C-alpha positions as CSV (number, residue, x, y, z in Angstrom):
1,M,218.1,183.9,76.8
2,Y,214.8,183.6,78.5
3,E,213.7,186.7,80.7
4,R,210.6,185.5,81.8
5,I,208.9,182.0,81.6
6,L,204.8,181.5,82.0
7,V,204.0,177.9,83.5
8,P,199.9,177.3,82.5
9,T,198.4,174.4,85.3
10,D,195.6,172.3,85.5
11,G,196.7,170.7,88.6
12,S,197.9,168.0,86.7
13,E,201.4,165.5,87.1
14,A,202.2,166.9,83.5
15,A,201.7,170.2,84.9
16,L,204.2,169.7,87.9
17,T,206.9,168.5,85.8
18,A,206.8,171.1,83.6
19,A,206.6,173.7,86.6
20,E,210.3,172.0,87.9
21,C,211.4,172.8,84.2
22,A,210.8,176.1,84.3
23,A,212.1,176.6,87.5
24,A,215.7,174.6,86.3
25,L,215.3,176.8,82.7
26,A,214.8,180.2,85.0
27,R,217.7,179.4,87.6
28,R,219.8,178.8,84.7
29,F,218.9,182.2,83.0
30,G,217.8,184.1,85.8
31,A,214.8,184.6,84.3
32,A,210.8,185.3,86.0
33,V,208.2,183.0,86.5
34,D,204.4,183.3,86.1
35,V,202.1,180.2,87.3
36,V,198.4,181.0,85.7
37,H,195.4,178.9,85.8
38,V,192.6,178.9,82.8
39,P,189.2,177.6,84.6
40,E,187.5,175.5,81.5
41,Q,184.4,176.3,81.1
42,R,183.1,173.3,82.1
43,E,184.8,173.6,85.9
44,R,182.3,175.9,86.7
45,L,179.5,174.6,84.9
46,F,179.4,170.9,86.2
47,A,181.5,172.1,90.0
48,P,179.1,171.4,93.2
49,S,179.8,175.1,93.9
50,E,181.2,178.9,92.6
51,A,183.3,178.7,96.1
52,E,184.3,175.2,94.9
53,A,185.5,175.8,91.2
54,T,187.1,178.9,92.9
55,A,188.9,176.4,95.6
56,A,189.7,174.0,93.3
57,A,191.6,176.7,90.6
58,A,193.4,178.5,93.7
59,E,194.7,174.6,94.4
60,H,195.9,174.0,91.8
61,V,198.3,177.1,91.0
62,E,199.2,176.4,94.9
63,E,200.5,173.3,93.9
64,T,202.5,174.3,91.3
65,R,203.6,177.6,93.1
66,A,205.0,174.9,96.0
67,V,207.4,173.6,93.0
68,V,208.7,176.4,91.6
69,T,209.0,178.0,95.4
70,E,211.3,174.8,96.5
71,A,213.5,175.5,93.3
72,G,214.2,178.6,95.3
73,I,212.0,181.1,92.6
74,E,209.1,183.0,94.0
75,P,206.9,183.3,90.6
76,T,204.2,185.6,90.5
77,T,200.8,183.6,89.8
78,A,197.6,184.3,88.6
79,I,194.5,183.0,87.8
80,L,193.0,184.1,84.0
81,D,188.8,183.6,85.0
82,E,188.1,184.2,81.3
83,P,185.6,183.8,78.9
84,D,188.1,182.9,75.6
85,Q,189.6,179.6,74.8
86,I,192.5,178.7,76.8
87,H,195.2,179.0,74.3
88,E,193.9,182.4,73.6
89,V,193.8,183.5,77.1
90,L,197.5,182.4,77.1
91,A,198.2,184.4,74.2
92,R,197.1,187.3,75.4
93,Y,198.8,187.0,78.5
94,V,202.3,186.4,77.0
95,D,201.7,189.4,75.0
96,D,200.6,191.8,78.1
97,N,203.6,190.4,79.7
98,D,206.4,189.9,77.9
99,V,206.4,186.4,78.6
100,D,209.2,185.2,76.2
101,C,209.1,181.4,76.8
102,I,205.6,178.6,77.9
103,V,206.6,175.7,79.5
104,M,203.8,173.1,79.5
105,G,202.9,169.9,80.3
106,T,201.1,167.6,78.1
107,H,198.1,165.2,78.8
108,G,197.4,166.6,81.6
109,R,193.8,165.2,83.0
110,T,191.4,167.3,85.2
111,G,189.0,165.7,87.7
112,F,186.5,165.0,84.9
113,D,189.2,162.7,83.8
114,R,189.6,163.8,80.4
115,Y,192.8,165.7,78.5
116,V,193.1,169.5,79.1
117,L,196.8,170.4,79.0
118,G,197.0,167.3,75.9
119,S,194.7,169.7,73.6
120,V,195.6,173.5,74.9
121,T,199.4,172.4,74.7
122,E,198.7,171.5,70.8
123,R,196.9,174.3,69.7
124,T,199.3,176.4,72.1
125,I,201.7,175.5,70.0
126,R,199.9,176.3,66.5
127,T,199.6,179.7,67.8
128,A,202.1,180.8,69.8
129,S,204.4,183.8,69.1
130,V,207.1,183.3,71.6
131,P,208.9,179.6,71.8
132,V,206.9,176.7,73.6
133,V,209.0,173.7,76.0
134,T,206.7,170.5,76.6
135,V,207.4,168.1,79.0
136,H,205.2,164.9,80.0
137,E,204.8,163.7,83.8
138,E,207.9,161.3,83.6
139,T,210.4,163.3,80.8
140,A,213.8,163.4,82.5
141,M,214.9,166.9,82.8
142,P,219.0,167.4,83.3
143,A,220.0,168.3,86.7
144,E,220.1,172.9,86.7
145,A,219.3,172.4,82.8
146,A,222.4,171.3,81.6
147,F,221.5,170.1,78.6
148,E,224.3,168.4,76.7
149,R,222.7,167.5,73.1
150,L,220.2,169.1,71.4
151,L,218.5,167.9,68.0
152,V,217.0,170.4,65.2
153,P,214.9,167.7,62.6
154,T,215.0,170.1,59.4
155,D,212.6,169.8,56.5
156,G,214.3,172.6,54.9
157,S,211.5,175.1,56.1
158,E,212.0,178.5,57.7
159,S,210.3,177.6,60.7
160,A,212.9,174.7,60.7
161,M,215.6,177.5,60.3
162,A,213.9,179.6,63.1
163,A,214.8,176.4,65.8
164,A,218.1,176.4,64.0
165,E,218.7,179.2,65.3
166,H,217.2,179.4,68.9
167,A,219.1,175.9,69.3
168,A,222.2,177.9,67.9
169,T,221.3,180.1,71.2
170,F,220.1,177.4,73.7
171,A,223.4,175.7,72.6
172,S,225.7,178.8,72.8
173,A,224.1,179.0,77.0
174,M,224.3,175.6,77.9
175,D,227.6,174.6,75.9
176,A,225.8,172.1,74.1
177,D,226.4,170.1,71.3
178,I,223.7,170.1,68.2
179,H,222.7,167.0,66.2
180,V,220.8,167.7,62.5
181,I,218.7,165.6,61.7
182,N,216.3,164.6,57.9
183,A,213.9,162.4,58.4
184,V,213.1,160.6,54.9
185,D,209.7,159.2,54.7
186,T,210.7,156.4,52.9
187,T,207.2,154.2,54.5
188,A,204.9,155.9,52.0
189,A,207.1,154.9,48.9
190,P,205.6,152.6,45.8
191,G,208.3,149.8,45.5
192,G,210.6,148.5,43.1
193,V,212.8,150.8,40.7
194,E,210.9,153.7,41.1
195,S,210.8,153.3,45.3
196,A,214.6,153.6,45.1
197,Y,214.9,156.7,42.6
198,I,212.6,158.7,45.1
199,T,214.7,157.3,47.5
200,D,217.6,158.9,46.2
201,E,215.7,161.9,45.4
202,L,214.6,162.9,49.2
203,E,217.9,161.6,51.0
204,N,219.7,164.2,48.1
205,A,217.2,166.8,49.1
206,G,217.9,166.2,53.4
207,E,221.3,166.4,52.7
208,Q,221.0,170.2,51.1
209,A,218.8,170.9,54.0
210,I,221.0,169.7,57.0
211,E,223.9,171.5,54.7
212,R,221.6,175.1,55.0
213,L,220.6,174.6,58.4
214,G,224.3,173.8,59.3
215,A,225.5,177.3,57.9
216,H,222.6,178.7,59.5
217,I,222.8,177.3,62.6
218,E,227.3,178.5,62.1
219,S,226.1,182.0,61.2
220,S,224.1,182.2,64.4
221,G,227.2,181.4,67.0
222,G,226.4,177.1,67.0
223,T,228.2,174.5,66.1
224,V,226.1,171.4,64.3
225,T,228.2,168.5,65.9
226,K,226.4,165.6,64.0
227,S,224.1,165.2,60.9
228,S,222.4,162.4,59.6
229,V,219.6,161.1,57.4
230,V,217.5,159.2,58.5
231,H,214.8,157.1,57.4
232,G,211.0,155.9,58.3
233,S,208.0,157.2,59.6
234,P,209.4,160.8,60.5
235,Y,208.2,161.7,64.1
236,R,209.3,158.1,64.8
237,A,212.5,158.3,63.4
238,I,213.1,161.7,65.1
239,V,212.3,159.9,68.8
240,E,214.0,157.1,68.0
241,Y,216.9,159.1,67.2
242,A,216.6,161.4,70.2
243,E,216.9,158.0,72.6
244,E,219.5,156.4,70.5
245,N,222.1,159.6,70.8
246,D,221.0,160.4,74.4
247,V,219.8,164.0,73.2
248,D,218.7,165.8,76.0
249,C,215.8,168.3,73.9
250,I,214.8,168.4,70.2
251,V,214.2,172.0,69.1
252,M,211.8,172.1,65.9
253,G,209.8,174.6,63.6
254,T,206.1,174.1,63.7
255,H,203.7,174.7,60.4
256,G,207.3,173.9,58.0
257,R,206.3,172.9,54.4
258,T,207.8,170.3,51.9
259,G,208.6,171.0,48.6
260,L,205.4,168.9,48.4
261,D,203.5,171.6,49.3
262,R,202.2,169.7,52.3
263,Y,202.9,170.2,55.9
264,L,205.5,168.5,57.4
265,L,207.1,169.7,60.7
266,G,203.7,171.2,61.5
267,S,201.7,167.2,62.2
268,V,205.3,165.8,63.0
269,T,206.3,168.1,65.9
270,E,202.6,167.6,67.6
271,R,203.6,163.8,67.5
272,V,207.4,164.5,68.6
273,V,205.3,166.5,71.9
274,R,203.1,163.2,72.7
275,L,206.1,160.5,72.3
276,A,209.4,162.0,73.0
277,S,211.1,161.5,76.5
278,V,212.5,164.8,76.6
279,P,211.6,168.3,76.7
280,V,210.2,169.0,73.0
281,V,211.1,173.2,72.3
282,T,209.0,174.0,69.6
283,V,209.5,177.6,67.6
284,H,207.7,179.6,65.0
285,A,209.5,181.3,61.9
286,P,209.3,185.1,63.0
287,D,207.2,186.5,59.9
288,Q,204.8,183.1,60.1
289,P,201.1,184.2,60.9
290,V,200.5,182.4,64.1
């Protein structure tokens, strides 16, 4: 499924967790792993010397390489010291090296005690042309990446359909169950009779979105084990469902639009990435501009 996996690192614990996740996926699929560090301009600007900045970058790569090597995989390593923004450098590396998956930590910190991989990961999710797997420092990864239950939230968008197709392939490779949900945001509805009517309409739309997604999963070779319309703030409902149903991985589209012509899965996905205790795989629709 994956043949070449990219692990960007800033030396943080979250990045090291990402390396563990990437190694597990690589072992599962027989994939190669690339470990890269893209220095922030501040790293050189505030470093005591050029030599110390270079040494720090090399240390970030070596620590992450060691995690992958310990899993029995010898990764390719590189320090990409280029003037562009980090997510732009990563995007170029993906295209130039036939990378088909990025595994990143979130909320990583540098020695300057500020978030680096947190914001970089969000930008990468929005712009990457390949799936991005995100993990936290404390994300639990099943041994040998043996996922048993995948969760695919849907808003009926093409991005959600792309995520469903990816999840079907993923589930087939893992022999995993697929859960599909649609989150009805009842927190924004007014009270009274009008609220009940709006909720009913949203639930009907949610059921239709689930049915369409389920059919797409079936046509892609997967099987939906369970489907539900859930209520509440969408990102919280998704995270809570994952926790309550022992989901091992969430697969989501990005930049999906609802019928109200506003972004749903774009912003919701980023919040799920920050809060989920399991790996989150984000996917763009194939013809969607990034």
